[in-house]
C-alpha positions as CSV (number, residue, x, y, z in Angstrom):
1,M,0.0,0.2,-0.1
2,T,1.5,3.4,-0.5
3,K,1.5,6.6,1.8
4,L,-0.4,8.4,-0.3
5,E,-4.0,8.8,0.5
6,I,-6.7,10.3,-1.6
7,G,-9.9,11.2,-0.3
8,I,-13.2,11.4,-2.4
9,I,-16.2,13.9,-1.0
10,G,-19.4,12.4,-2.6
11,A,-20.1,8.9,-2.8
12,G,-22.3,9.2,-5.4
13,D,-21.7,6.4,-8.0
14,M,-18.2,8.0,-9.7
15,G,-17.5,8.4,-6.0
16,I,-18.1,5.1,-5.4
17,L,-16.1,4.0,-8.7
18,Y,-12.7,6.4,-7.8
19,A,-12.8,4.3,-4.9
20,Q,-13.5,1.1,-5.9
21,N,-10.2,1.4,-8.7
22,F,-8.3,3.6,-6.3
23,S,-8.0,1.2,-3.9
24,K,-7.5,-1.6,-5.9
25,A,-4.1,0.3,-6.7
26,G,-3.2,0.3,-3.4
27,Y,-4.6,3.3,-2.6
28,R,-6.1,4.1,0.9
29,V,-9.4,6.1,0.1
30,N,-10.9,7.4,2.4
31,I,-14.7,8.8,1.4
32,C,-17.9,11.1,3.2
33,D,-20.9,11.8,2.2
34,K,-23.4,14.1,3.5
35,P,-22.9,13.0,7.5
36,E,-26.7,11.9,7.6
37,N,-26.0,9.6,5.8
38,F,-22.6,7.8,7.5
39,E,-24.5,4.8,8.5
40,D,-25.7,3.7,5.5
41,L,-22.2,4.4,3.5
42,S,-21.0,2.7,6.8
43,K,-22.2,-0.9,5.3
44,K,-22.4,0.1,1.4
45,I,-18.1,0.3,1.9
46,E,-17.9,-3.0,4.0
47,G,-20.0,-4.5,1.2
48,I,-17.9,-3.6,-1.6
49,N,-14.4,-4.2,0.3
50,D,-16.1,-6.9,0.5
51,S,-16.4,-8.1,-3.0
52,I,-13.5,-6.4,-3.9
53,G,-11.1,-8.4,-1.5
54,S,-9.9,-4.8,-0.2
55,N,-9.8,-3.3,3.5
56,L,-8.6,0.6,2.3
57,I,-11.6,2.4,1.6
58,Y,-12.4,4.3,4.6
59,P,-16.1,5.3,5.5
60,L,-15.7,8.8,7.5
61,I,-18.4,10.6,8.8
62,D,-17.7,14.3,6.8
63,G,-15.4,16.4,4.3
64,F,-13.8,17.8,7.3
65,G,-12.2,14.5,8.1
66,V,-11.6,13.5,4.6
67,S,-9.6,16.9,3.7
68,R,-7.5,17.1,7.0
69,R,-5.2,14.1,5.8
70,S,-5.8,13.0,2.9
71,D,-3.0,13.9,0.1
72,Y,-5.2,14.2,-2.4
73,I,-8.9,15.6,-2.0
74,I,-11.4,14.2,-4.6
75,Y,-14.5,16.5,-4.8
76,S,-17.5,14.0,-6.4
77,V,-20.3,16.8,-6.3
78,E,-23.3,18.3,-8.2
79,A,-21.6,21.0,-10.7
80,F,-24.5,22.9,-8.7
81,N,-24.0,22.6,-5.5
82,I,-19.7,22.1,-5.9
83,D,-19.6,26.3,-4.5
84,A,-21.2,25.7,-1.6
85,V,-19.4,21.8,-0.7
86,V,-15.2,23.5,-1.3
87,K,-16.5,26.4,0.9
88,L,-17.3,24.5,3.3
89,Y,-14.6,22.2,3.6
90,G,-11.9,24.2,1.8
91,K,-10.2,25.8,4.6
92,A,-9.4,22.0,6.0
93,T,-7.6,20.9,3.2
94,K,-4.1,19.3,4.8
95,F,-1.2,21.5,4.3
96,G,0.2,20.8,1.1
97,A,-2.4,18.5,-0.5
98,I,-3.2,18.5,-4.0
99,V,-7.1,18.9,-4.9
100,G,-9.3,18.4,-7.3
101,G,-13.1,18.0,-8.4
102,Q,-14.9,15.5,-10.9
103,T,-17.6,18.5,-12.4
104,S,-18.5,18.3,-15.9
105,V,-18.2,22.2,-16.1
106,K,-15.0,23.2,-14.9
107,A,-15.2,27.1,-14.8
108,P,-16.9,27.1,-11.5
109,E,-15.4,24.5,-10.0
110,V,-11.9,25.9,-10.7
111,A,-13.5,29.3,-9.4
112,A,-14.6,27.6,-5.4
113,F,-11.2,26.5,-6.1
114,Y,-9.2,29.2,-6.1
115,K,-11.2,31.2,-4.4
116,Y,-11.7,28.9,-1.1
117,L,-7.9,26.7,-0.9
118,H,-5.4,27.9,0.6
119,E,-2.5,29.0,-1.5
120,D,-0.6,26.0,-0.3
121,V,-2.7,23.3,-1.6
122,S,-2.2,22.7,-5.5
123,I,-5.2,22.6,-7.9
124,V,-4.8,19.3,-10.5
125,T,-8.5,18.6,-11.5
126,M,-10.2,16.2,-13.9
127,H,-13.3,14.6,-15.3
128,S,-13.9,11.3,-16.6
129,M,-15.7,11.4,-19.9
130,H,-17.9,8.3,-19.1
131,G,-20.7,7.1,-16.8
132,P,-20.4,5.2,-13.9
133,R,-21.4,1.7,-15.2
134,S,-18.5,2.5,-17.7
135,D,-15.5,0.8,-16.5
136,T,-12.8,3.7,-16.7
137,K,-10.2,1.1,-19.0
138,G,-10.0,2.9,-22.0
139,Q,-12.0,6.0,-22.0
140,T,-11.1,9.5,-21.7
141,L,-10.0,11.5,-18.8
142,A,-9.4,14.8,-18.7
143,I,-6.6,16.2,-17.0
144,I,-6.6,20.4,-15.6
145,N,-3.5,21.6,-14.0
146,C,-4.7,25.0,-12.4
147,R,-1.8,25.3,-9.9
148,S,0.5,23.1,-8.8
149,T,4.3,22.5,-8.9
150,E,6.0,19.7,-11.6
151,E,6.5,17.6,-8.8
152,K,2.8,17.9,-7.5
153,F,1.7,17.6,-11.3
154,K,3.4,14.1,-11.3
155,E,1.8,13.2,-7.8
156,A,-1.7,13.3,-9.3
157,V,-1.0,12.2,-12.9
158,E,0.5,9.2,-11.6
159,I,-2.5,8.3,-9.2
160,L,-5.4,9.4,-12.0
161,S,-3.0,6.5,-14.0
162,S,-4.2,3.9,-12.1
163,L,-8.1,4.4,-13.5
164,G,-6.2,2.6,-16.6
165,S,-7.9,5.9,-18.9
166,E,-6.7,7.3,-22.1
167,M,-5.3,10.9,-20.4
168,L,-5.7,14.0,-22.1
169,Y,-4.3,17.2,-20.9
170,I,-5.8,20.6,-22.0
171,T,-6.9,24.0,-20.0
172,A,-10.7,24.4,-17.8
173,E,-11.5,26.6,-20.4
174,E,-10.8,24.1,-23.5
175,H,-12.4,21.5,-21.4
176,D,-15.6,23.4,-21.5
177,K,-16.1,24.1,-25.4
178,I,-15.0,21.2,-25.9
179,T,-17.8,19.4,-23.8
180,A,-20.0,23.0,-24.8
181,N,-19.7,21.5,-28.8
182,T,-19.8,17.4,-28.2
183,Q,-22.1,16.4,-25.0
184,A,-24.5,19.6,-24.8
185,A,-26.4,18.7,-28.1
186,T,-26.6,15.7,-27.8
187,H,-27.4,14.8,-25.0
188,I,-30.8,17.1,-25.6
189,C,-30.8,14.8,-27.9
190,Y,-31.3,11.6,-26.8
191,L,-33.1,13.0,-23.8
192,S,-35.7,14.3,-26.1
193,L,-36.5,10.9,-28.1
194,G,-37.3,10.0,-24.6
195,T,-39.4,12.6,-24.0
196,A,-41.4,12.7,-27.8
197,W,-41.9,8.8,-26.8
198,K,-43.1,8.7,-23.3
199,T,-45.2,11.6,-24.4
200,Q,-46.7,9.1,-27.6
201,G,-47.1,6.3,-24.7
202,Y,-45.5,3.6,-27.1
203,Y,-42.1,2.2,-26.7
204,P,-39.8,2.6,-29.5
205,W,-38.7,-0.9,-30.0
206,D,-42.5,-2.0,-30.9
207,N,-42.4,1.2,-33.7
208,P,-41.3,0.1,-37.3
209,M,-40.4,3.8,-37.7
210,F,-37.6,3.3,-35.0
211,G,-36.4,-0.5,-37.0
212,H,-33.4,0.7,-38.1
213,S,-29.9,-0.8,-36.9
214,I,-29.5,2.8,-36.1
215,D,-32.7,3.3,-33.9
216,N,-31.6,0.8,-31.9
217,I,-28.2,3.1,-30.2
218,K,-30.5,5.9,-30.3
219,I,-32.7,4.2,-27.6
220,S,-30.5,2.1,-26.0
221,I,-28.1,5.0,-25.5
222,A,-31.4,7.6,-24.6
223,L,-32.0,4.7,-22.0
224,H,-28.9,4.5,-20.8
225,I,-28.7,8.3,-19.1
226,Y,-31.7,8.2,-18.8
227,G,-31.0,5.1,-16.3
228,S,-28.7,7.6,-14.4
229,K,-29.4,10.7,-12.3
230,S,-30.2,13.8,-14.3
231,H,-27.9,16.0,-12.2
232,V,-24.8,14.3,-13.8
233,Y,-26.2,16.1,-17.2
234,S,-28.3,19.5,-16.0
235,G,-24.8,21.5,-14.4
236,L,-23.0,20.7,-17.9
237,A,-26.0,22.2,-19.3
238,I,-27.3,25.0,-17.6
239,M,-23.7,26.0,-16.4
240,N,-21.3,25.7,-19.2
241,D,-22.5,29.1,-20.9
242,M,-20.9,27.5,-24.5
243,A,-23.5,24.5,-23.7
244,K,-26.1,26.7,-24.3
245,V,-24.9,28.3,-27.6
246,Q,-24.8,25.1,-28.7
247,I,-28.0,23.8,-27.9
248,K,-29.6,26.9,-29.0
249,C,-27.9,26.4,-32.7
250,Y,-29.0,23.0,-32.8
251,V,-32.8,24.5,-31.8
252,K,-32.4,26.5,-34.9
253,A,-31.5,24.3,-36.8
254,M,-33.6,22.2,-36.3
255,T,-36.8,25.2,-36.5
256,E,-35.6,25.5,-39.7
257,L,-34.9,21.9,-41.4
258,Y,-39.0,21.7,-40.0
259,K,-40.4,24.4,-41.7
260,L,-39.1,23.5,-44.9
261,M,-40.4,19.9,-44.3
262,I,-43.8,21.3,-43.9
263,G,-43.4,24.2,-45.8
264,G,-43.4,22.4,-49.2
265,E,-39.8,24.3,-49.8
266,K,-38.5,20.9,-50.8
267,E,-35.4,22.0,-52.9
268,K,-34.4,24.4,-50.2
269,F,-34.6,21.5,-47.7
270,R,-32.2,19.2,-49.8
271,N,-28.9,21.1,-50.9
272,L,-29.5,22.5,-47.1
273,V,-29.3,18.6,-46.1
274,H,-26.5,17.9,-49.0
275,S,-24.1,21.2,-47.9
276,A,-24.1,20.1,-44.7
277,A,-23.5,16.0,-45.7
278,E,-20.3,17.1,-48.0
279,A,-19.2,20.0,-45.6
280,I,-19.2,17.4,-42.6
281,F,-18.7,13.8,-44.1
282,G,-16.9,14.6,-47.5
283,Q,-13.9,13.9,-47.1
284,T,-15.4,10.2,-45.0
285,R,-18.0,9.6,-47.8
286,V,-14.9,9.4,-50.5
287,D,-12.7,7.2,-48.4
288,P,-15.4,4.2,-45.9
289,S,-12.5,3.5,-44.1
290,K,-12.7,7.1,-42.2
291,K,-15.5,6.3,-40.7
292,I,-15.4,6.3,-36.5
293,L,-17.8,3.9,-36.3
294,L,-16.9,0.6,-37.4
295,L,-20.4,-1.1,-35.4
296,D,-22.1,-2.8,-38.0
297,H,-21.8,-6.3,-36.8
298,V,-22.5,-5.0,-33.2
299,L,-25.5,-2.9,-34.4
300,D,-27.4,-5.9,-36.0
301,E,-26.9,-7.9,-32.8
302,L,-29.0,-5.5,-30.7
303,S,-32.8,-4.5,-31.0
304,M,-35.1,-4.1,-27.6
305,S,-37.7,-5.7,-29.8
306,K,-38.8,-9.2,-28.1
307,T,-40.6,-9.6,-31.9
308,P,-38.9,-8.9,-35.4
309,V,-41.0,-5.8,-36.8
310,K,-41.0,-4.8,-40.1
311,R,-39.5,-1.7,-40.5
312,R,-40.5,1.7,-42.0
313,P,-38.5,4.5,-42.8
314,N,-37.1,7.1,-41.0
315,S,-36.6,10.5,-41.7
316,H,-33.9,10.6,-38.8
317,L,-34.3,14.5,-38.3
318,S,-33.0,14.4,-35.3
319,L,-29.3,13.2,-36.9
320,I,-30.4,15.6,-40.2
321,S,-30.7,18.4,-38.0
322,T,-27.4,17.8,-36.1
323,A,-24.9,17.8,-39.5
324,V,-27.1,20.9,-39.9
325,C,-26.2,22.3,-36.5
326,W,-22.7,21.4,-36.9
327,Y,-22.6,22.8,-40.6
328,Q,-23.9,26.0,-39.9
329,M,-22.0,26.6,-36.6
330,G,-18.8,25.7,-38.4
331,L,-17.9,22.7,-36.7
332,D,-15.8,19.4,-37.3
333,P,-16.4,17.1,-35.2
334,Y,-14.1,14.4,-35.8
335,G,-11.9,17.1,-33.6
336,H,-13.3,17.0,-30.8
337,L,-12.7,13.3,-30.9
338,T,-9.6,13.8,-28.5
339,C,-12.8,14.5,-25.4
340,Q,-15.4,12.4,-26.4
341,T,-17.6,10.6,-23.6
342,P,-19.3,6.9,-25.5
343,P,-23.1,9.1,-26.5
344,F,-20.8,11.7,-28.1
345,R,-18.7,9.0,-30.3
346,L,-22.2,6.8,-30.7
347,W,-24.1,9.9,-32.1
348,L,-21.3,11.1,-34.3
349,G,-21.1,7.0,-35.2
350,I,-24.6,7.7,-36.7
351,V,-25.0,10.1,-38.6
352,E,-22.3,9.3,-39.9
353,N,-23.7,6.2,-40.7
354,L,-26.9,7.6,-42.6
355,F,-25.0,10.6,-44.1
356,C,-22.2,7.9,-45.4
357,N,-25.7,6.0,-46.3
358,E,-26.4,7.9,-49.5
359,E,-29.2,5.4,-50.2
360,L,-30.5,5.4,-46.7
361,L,-30.2,9.4,-46.6
362,E,-31.9,9.7,-49.1
363,E,-35.1,7.8,-47.9
364,S,-34.4,9.6,-45.0
365,I,-35.6,13.2,-47.1
366,E,-37.8,11.4,-48.9
367,N,-39.9,10.5,-45.6
368,A,-38.8,14.1,-44.3
369,L,-40.3,15.8,-46.9
370,N,-43.6,13.7,-48.3
371,D,-44.4,10.9,-45.3
372,K,-47.0,13.0,-43.5
373,Y,-47.5,10.4,-40.4
374,T,-43.8,11.2,-40.5
375,Q,-43.9,14.6,-40.0
376,A,-46.4,14.4,-37.6
377,E,-44.2,12.5,-35.5
378,D,-41.2,14.3,-36.3
379,L,-43.4,17.4,-34.5
380,I,-43.9,16.1,-31.1
381,F,-39.8,15.6,-31.0
382,F,-39.2,19.4,-32.3
383,V,-41.8,19.8,-29.5
384,S,-39.4,18.0,-27.4
385,V,-36.5,19.5,-28.1
386,L,-38.2,22.4,-27.4
387,G,-39.8,21.7,-23.7
388,W,-35.3,20.7,-23.0
389,E,-34.0,23.8,-24.4
390,Q,-36.5,26.4,-22.4
391,C,-35.6,24.4,-19.3
392,I,-32.4,24.6,-20.3
393,Q,-32.1,28.3,-20.8
394,L,-34.4,29.6,-17.9
395,N,-31.0,27.8,-15.6
396,S,-34.1,25.6,-13.9
397,F,-32.5,23.0,-12.4
398,D,-35.9,21.7,-10.8
399,G,-37.6,21.5,-14.0
400,Y,-34.9,19.5,-15.8
401,R,-35.1,16.7,-12.9
402,E,-38.9,16.7,-13.0
403,R,-39.1,16.3,-17.0
404,F,-36.0,13.5,-16.5
405,D,-37.7,12.0,-14.2
406,D,-41.4,11.6,-15.4
407,T,-39.6,11.0,-18.6
408,K,-37.4,8.1,-17.0
409,A,-40.2,6.4,-15.1
410,F,-42.1,5.6,-18.2
411,F,-39.5,3.8,-19.1
412,H,-38.3,2.3,-15.2
413,H,-39.1,-1.3,-16.4
414,R,-36.8,-1.8,-19.6
415,L,-33.6,1.1,-17.9
416,D,-31.7,-2.4,-17.0
417,E,-32.3,-4.1,-20.0
418,A,-31.3,-1.0,-22.1
419,K,-28.0,-0.7,-19.5
420,N,-26.9,-3.9,-20.9
421,F,-27.6,-3.0,-24.1
422,S,-25.3,0.3,-24.7
423,S,-22.8,-1.0,-21.7
424,K,-22.3,-4.0,-24.7
425,I,-21.6,-0.7,-27.2
426,I,-19.8,1.4,-25.5
427,T,-17.3,-1.9,-24.0
428,Y,-16.5,-2.1,-27.8
429,L,-15.8,1.1,-28.5
430,A,-13.1,1.0,-25.3
431,N,-11.8,-2.0,-26.5
432,Q,-11.2,-0.4,-29.7
433,R,-9.2,2.8,-28.6
434,L,-7.2,0.4,-26.3
435,E,-6.3,-2.1,-29.7
436,K,-5.7,1.1,-31.6
437,H,-3.7,2.5,-28.8
438,S,-1.3,-1.2,-27.9
């Protein structure tokens, strides 16, 4: 066992995941939750230690105990709580320790560290670009050196290397910009799909419109997200101003497309879609080996439908709007793969799949322009996107949580199954990256 001790303030899913990984690497881990949860946490940690054959995870009653004795303290709390929690426990930080945080938006987190921590404390923060149900190995880990000596930074990196992730060294500003450009619109797409299905009272795996293999990705990752907790996604969307810009642009692109669809502006619709296709996927269409998601055989194995459903053409408006959004913003989604999350890589992959399959893209365009049933279905999705966007632009964490939990309840009986599907895909992606770098 190394003499360095790691402290984790916040025993949510990611805090527990980190504790398990660090303890397996031989570090003593001091972890706390809210003081009133200490008894439950103690029982939980006892079970975890038994299950992994470790006695290195120690539950403490609060962040004061964690901060006073730990050498690297990681705040694993909700983004909207980071200021209050650092204010409460920051002054108790051990002299010369390192502090970091696991929030998905770094500007408020780093501001809190500078505001409340003593100057002798080093600040090396991080963000695992995946959820708690994914293995840390092969995933992206953003590491941000805000304030530290070379020695302390190396110490932090050595500790974090035990996660087995692919390390990406960036600034807090770069982190927030990249996550805004990759995750913001991606999450609102998945969330809105779920809300649209729930609003209409059907399960997508029973609807012939969602019988294509790329729809299996939409369904499984949407439910993967709903199988988590709302704060995992609300903080990034609401507290990252750059994310709001991206979401606004996505809504603008979708609004323009939908108005062209129902307004009979067929040529303008086609021109816009093909302009986006050429700008974003021109090289990939010429050379398919450049595709980032070679998942055809995996996609074909995945379906949540209990019985085969005859496929009905779909406009894939959510995917087309994504490409048009990137095109209108001048974004290169491939340039952001260094800071990817599994949902973003999969979303880019299925957008790519659509736009690099000329027959499927033409089918989608025809359906969007000429099929009234599809246009009616897309109206519900469009309204769902507007609802989520309004909630985010109004900074409503409560509204976000209520919308999230309401949709989650509709799918509750299939969430575990969706987790299994999505975990299979995410594991495949992680292994693909590990093989590439081995």
